[in-house]
N, C-alpha and C positions, 0 to 999 in steps of 0.2 A: 587807145585800144581800138581794134577793128571789130565792130559788132554787126550781127545780123538781127534785124528787128522784124519779126513776123507779126502781121496784123490781120484783121479781117474776121468776119463772122457776125452773128446777130447781137451786136452791141454798138453803141455810138462811137465807133472807131474813127469815123470821119471827123469827129471832134477831138478825140483824145490823142490819136497817133501823131498828128502834126505837132501838137504841143510837146509830146514825149520826144519826138525826133529833134525838135528845136532845142530843148534844154540839154539833151545829151550831147548834141553837136556843140552847143555853146560851152560845154565843159571840156571841149577839146578832143572828143572821140570821133572816129569815123563810123558812120551809120549807113547801112544798106537796108532800105525798107521795102518789103514785098508782102503780098498776100499769097504768093506762089510758094508752096511748101516743098516742091520737088527737090529743092537744093539740099534738103535734109538727108536725102538718099545718096548724095554724091560726097563720099568721104574725102576725096581729094580736094574738091571745091570747098568743103566746110573747113578744111584745115587752115585756110587763110584767116579764119575768124578766131578771135580770142574768146568770145562769148556769144551766146544766143539770148535774145530778149524776146519774150512772148507777151504781146498785148493783143490777144486773139482768143476767140472761143472756138475750139475744135472738137467739141463733144457731140456734135450733131451730124447732119448729112455731109458737112465739110471736114469730117475727121481725117486724120493723117492716114495715108496708105501704110500698109505693113512695112514696106521698105523704108518709108520715112520715119516710122516709129523706131525701127531698129537702128537707123542711122543716127537719129537724135540721141537715143540711149547710149550708143557707142561714143558719140561726140563728148557727152558729159562724163561717162565712165572713164574715158581716156585722159581726163584732166582739164577739159575746157569748162567754162562757166555757164551758168543758166540763171537768168533773172526772170521771174514768173509773176505777172501782174494781174490782180483781180480774178476774174473768172477763167483766166488762162490755165489755172490749175485743175479745171474740171476734166475728169477722165472720160473718154468714150467707153461705151459698154464692151467694145472689143479689145480694150487695152487697160484693164484695171491696174496693171503693173505700173502705169504712169504715176499713180500715187506713191509708189516706192521711190520715184525720182523726186517728186515735189514735196513729199511728206504730208500731202493732203490738199484740200481745197474744196471748192463747190462740188456737191454731188447732185446731179440732175434728178429731179423728182423727190429729193430729200431735204436739201438745204433751203433756207429762206432768209429773208431780211425784212426789217421794218421799212416803211416808205422812205425813199431817198430824202435825205435832209441833213441837218447839221448835228454833229455829235463830237465828243471829245476823244482824242486818241491819247493814251497814256504811255509814257516810256517806262517799260518794266525793268530794263537793264541798261543803265546809262553807259556802262562800259562796253556794251556790245558794239561791234563794228557798224551795224545798221543804225544805231542810235546816235552816232557821232554828229554833233552840230545841231541836234534838235532837243526840244523839251516838249512837255505836254502841249497839245495844240488842238484847235477846232478845225474841222473840215466839213465840206459838203460831199456826201458820198453814200454808199450803201454799207450797212454793218452786217456782214455775213454771219449767219448762225447755223448750227447743226451741220458743220462741214466735216469732211474726213480729216483726221488728225493722227499722224503716226508718232510712235515713240522715237526719241532721238532728235526731235525738233528743238532748236534753241530759240525760244520766243523773246522778242525784244520790244514789241509794241502790242497793246491790248486796248479794249474799250469796255467800259461798264455799261450795262443796259438795265433800266428800271422795269420791273414786271408791270404789265398793264395790257389793256385792250386797245388795239390800234387799227386804223382803216387799212384795207388791202390796197395795193397799187391799182388794181382793177376796180373802178368805181362801182361796178355791178356786184362785186363780191361782198360777203358779210365781213364785219370786223373780225379780227383774229386776236386771240389772247396769246401773248408772248411772255415767256419766262424771263426773269432777270438773271443776270450773271455777268461774268467777265469773259470776254471772247478774244481769242488770239487774232491778231491782224498782220503779223509779220514774224518770220522765223528764218533761220538758216539750218542747213544740214549738208552732209556729204553724200554723194552718190558715186561709188567707186572712188576715183581720184579727183572727181570734179566737185566744185563748190556750187551749191544750189541756194538761191535767195528768193524768198517768196514774200510778197505783200498782197493782202486781200483788198487793199485800197485801190482806187483808180477807175471808177465807173465811167466818168465822162470828162469832157474838156475842162469843166470847172474844177473837178477833183484834181486833175493833172496840173492845174495852174496854182494849186496850193503850194507855197514855198517849201513847207516841211515835207510834202509828198515828193517834190522834186529832189530834195536832199536825201530822202530815204532811197529813191531809185539810184541816184548817183553814188551813194554809199554802197549800194548793192553791186553796181558795175565795178567799183574799185575792189570790193571784197572778192567777188567771183573771179576776177582776173589776177588776184594775188597782189594787189597794190595797196592793201589796207595798211 
């Protein structure tokens, strides 16, 4: 498949994107990597791609232009695929409709996570296309909580978190009490005629090196391009 991988933003993409590009190419796909989002507004140019992969944070000053937002939505609605990784699902304040595409994700100023560390990812639905070839596993990552979550999402991986008081990432901050629960970490949905595949995993290079994470992403590429 021919994929456009958009990277860039305030996250350690200099670590994660080369790993991501490497294992997707290693699976036999063509990958064009860029931090330039202007291609999204070029419908004719986008038509060469089978799917769009986001490993990027575009909810701040580097948000997509209106023409890019519209072009991206049309690309997916028209039947092309979209794989959305980690904080890539965060919507900018001028495009709340982005959550209608992704089915949810990080909300700036609302969502949070415990300190980066190791936790267990549980396979909720072993028959789901996203769960093929994986079982419950440990990863080093961020466990996103209090995210936007739309109806119609078909969840395939989750993680349980034990209620307790935890240090903040900022060492100057006071500890924070976090509620326990089960949190969604991956789901699929349709947007128009296009398939959308979201995983909230994938913070940094170490996260992307996890074999199960790589399998989850590759499952997503296969599913959104109709090769499942």
